[in-house]
Each structure stands twice: as structure tokens, then as C-alpha cells.
C-alpha positions, 0 to 999 in steps of 0.5 A, a space after each residue: 629272677 633268672 641270673 647270668 653272670 660271673 663271681 660277682 653273682 655266683 651263689 655256689 655253682 662252681 663248688 663242685 667243679 674242677 676249678 680254682 674259681 670257687 669260694 666255698 671256704 671260710 671266711 666267705 659267708 661269715 656274715 651271711 644268714 645261711 653261712 658259706 655257700 660259694 658266694 664271693 662275699 662275707 654276706 650276700 651278693 648284689 642279686 641277693 640284695 636286689 631280690 630283698 629290695 624287690 621282695 623276692 626269696 634267694 634265687 636258687 642255685 642251678 647246681 644245687 640238687 634241690 633246684 628242681 620242681 616248684 623251686 625253679 618257679 623262684 627263678 634260677 641263678 646260673 652265674 659262675 665265677 671266672 666266666 666271661 662272654 668269650 668261650 675261653 675266658 676263665 679257663 686259666 682257673 679250670 672249669 667254669 660255666 661260660 655265658 654260652 653254657 649258662 644259656 644252655 643251662 637255662 634251656 634245661 630249666 625251660 624244659 622243666 618249666 614247660 612240664 609244670 606250666 605247659 603253655 603258660 611258660 611263655 607268659 611266666 618267662 615274660 613276666 620274670 626279671 632277668 639279671 645279666 652281668 658279664 664282661 669283667 673277666 674278659 678283661 682281667 682274666 683274659 685280655 689283661 692277664 699275663 698268662 692269656 695270649 689268644 687276644 693279645 694281637 687285638 687292639 683294645 678297640 677291636 677286642 671291645 667290639 668283639 666282646 660287644 658283638 658276642 654279648 649282643 648275640 647271647 642276650 638275643 639268645 636269652 630274648 629268643 628263649 622268652 626273656 622280656 624284662 632284662 636288667 643288664 649291669 655294667 662292669 665295676 672299675 676294673 683298675 681298682 681290683 686288687 689283682 690289677 693293682 698288685 700286678 702293676 709296677 707302680 707301688 702307690 697302690 692306686 687304681 690303674 687308670 688304663 684298666 678303668 678306662 677300658 671299663 668305662 668304654 665297655 660300659 658305654 658300648 653295652 649301654 648303647 647296645 641295651 638302647 638298640 635292643 630296646 628299639 629293635 626287639 618287640 616287647 622287650 624292656 632293657 635296663 642298663 645299670 652302670 655299675 662303675 660309678 657307685 663302686 668307684 664312688 664308694 671306694 673314693 668316698 668311703 667315709 661318706 658311706 660309713 665305711 672305715 677304710 677303702 680296703 683296696 687290698 684283697 682279703 683272702 688272696 695271695 700275691 701283692 695286694 692279696 688279690 690273686 689265686 690260689 688262696 693262701 691266707 684268710 682274715 676275718 670280716 672285721 678287717 674287710 674294707 670295700 673289696 672282698 678279695 676282687 669283690 665288694 663286701 656285703 656293706 658295699 653291696 647294700 649301699 650299691 643297691 639301696 643308693 644311700 648317696 646320690 650320684 654326681 655328674 662325673 664318675 671316676 677318671 672323668 667319664 660321664 655318668 649314664 642316665 640309666 644308672 640313676 638310683 630308683 630306676 630299679 623299683 620303677 622298672 620292676 613293678 609287675 615282674 614275676 616274683 
């Protein structure tokens, strides 16, 4: 599996970068089998759980020195906390690997694969699963962030169009490099992230509906993009997974999943709702609800992958659930993929 994304999928690529966007400290990894690695979670990420479901080993981290030789035949994870579709998303934290830089890193892997596999490289990439999840930081740490100014002049519709246009180019670049089985994940309910709740003047602690509406609209556009790419790119198989609905459902129906509290406040951040950086306080995993800082904890991630509770016709804030987000689709579309 080859992975492109942000902090939801970062396995530790930011650990040695000059950035505030890193998670190589306790209690991150407190419940993870290999300890603290740089994952923004008490346990494994969504990709870790998906890989387990598919019978795959942990995907090697691009910046890990051991990710070379035969290890890259397991795939490579290029995800970087704070990264976004746009080149300047995440710069408020310091260095990150943007989506375009992650693609450049993928090109380096292809060169190494070609040395090992020769003319079989194209077939290997064509049978491999590619997981792409990007866009959340372009909202919460760019367009919606009080310190970011470059895109404030854009109406939200125009900004969304800019994101989708750039995202389309990047996904096509990955296709041109050999990807054929591509899993594109939507963004979660952005308005339920602790730093969004904490930055709102409303003291109720409820999810921010305006931010959630941005997430819903963006996901709808990316879903349509996946359909268009399926129709126009020869040999490609795109699957869009609407990540919004399961996260929203867990947060608002947490007791049905066996989770003790919704935990909309962060765990390790500073500021109101403890959802901002730099980190000033860390609590134990036993105090963790659904979000782990601005991320889902291990229990919630397992529930999202395994789909322990069925979908409903309506998601949060009245949006229609996408057909592509039905549970079980993952197994159907991943048969025959490179393991």
C-alpha cells in the first residue's frame, strides 16, 4: 500500500523535521504495539487498521532509514502532519511534506523499485493499493486559521474549486506514475475538531456547523471527481470513502459503539478545548474520548474501518450519505491488490 496524507495517516515522517507538527512524544502510541512512533493517536492510524483488515503489514515510513531495499515492496507511507493540497498549507507549523512533495518522494521510491523489479515495476504499481487522504488542513490550518491570510479574499465556493482543481492534478500525477487502484478518503467533520470548537465564541462546546458544511461540500466535490476520473482514466479504479459520516456518527452516538464519552475536547493540546499547539499538557489514554487531540483515537479508528454499526440515510447537519461510503466496499474493491 502506498499512502499520501496528513496527520491522520502520518506514521512519523515529521519526527526529524523542523516543525511543531509532530507526535513523537508520550502519550501518543501509549496503546500501540510498537510504542510511540509519531502517529497522532494512542494506537494505530486508519491505514494501520485498514492494512490489518486486508492482511497487510505496517506500511513502512518514508523517512525511516530502514525503508529501502526489499522493505519498499510492502509499500511506503509518505503522509505528513500539517500537510495539505496547497503548497503553503501547514507552513504555520514549520516544515511539512506537502502533497506535491509527497509525490516527489514517491518518484524516488519508483526509482528504487525499478532497480529491483525492472520492467515488472509497472505491473507491481498497477496491482498495489494507493490510499490518499488530503484536504482537512487546507481548511482548518489555512482558510479557517486566524494566522493564514493568503486565501481570505476567496469566497468559500471559489476556494473549494481551487482545492479540487489542484487535487485533481495531483491525483492524475499519481496515476501517471503507475497507480491504478486508488482509494480516496474524504475529510471528517471539521467543525467537531477541538481547535475549531475552541476557536469559536460560542461556549456550548458543540460542533461548528459552518465548518462541517464546508467538509460536506468538499467531500461531495471529491466524490464527483473520483467518478469523473473513473470514467476518463484508462484502467483506473477509484473508490471514494466518505469519512465524514462514520466519524460524525461515532461522536454523536458514541454509546452505541461502547465508547464512554464523546470527548470533543482534545487531550494533549493547549488553549481552549486543548486542541491547539504547542503541546502543554498530556493526559493518559484512559481519559481519551473519540478525538485524540484533533484526531480519532484507536477505538474510534477500529470502528470506522470495521463498520460495527450500519449507516443511515442522513449524516450530520442534514447532508446525504454518499453511496460510496457503504461499509464492506473496501473488501470488494481490494481483492487482487498487491499485498
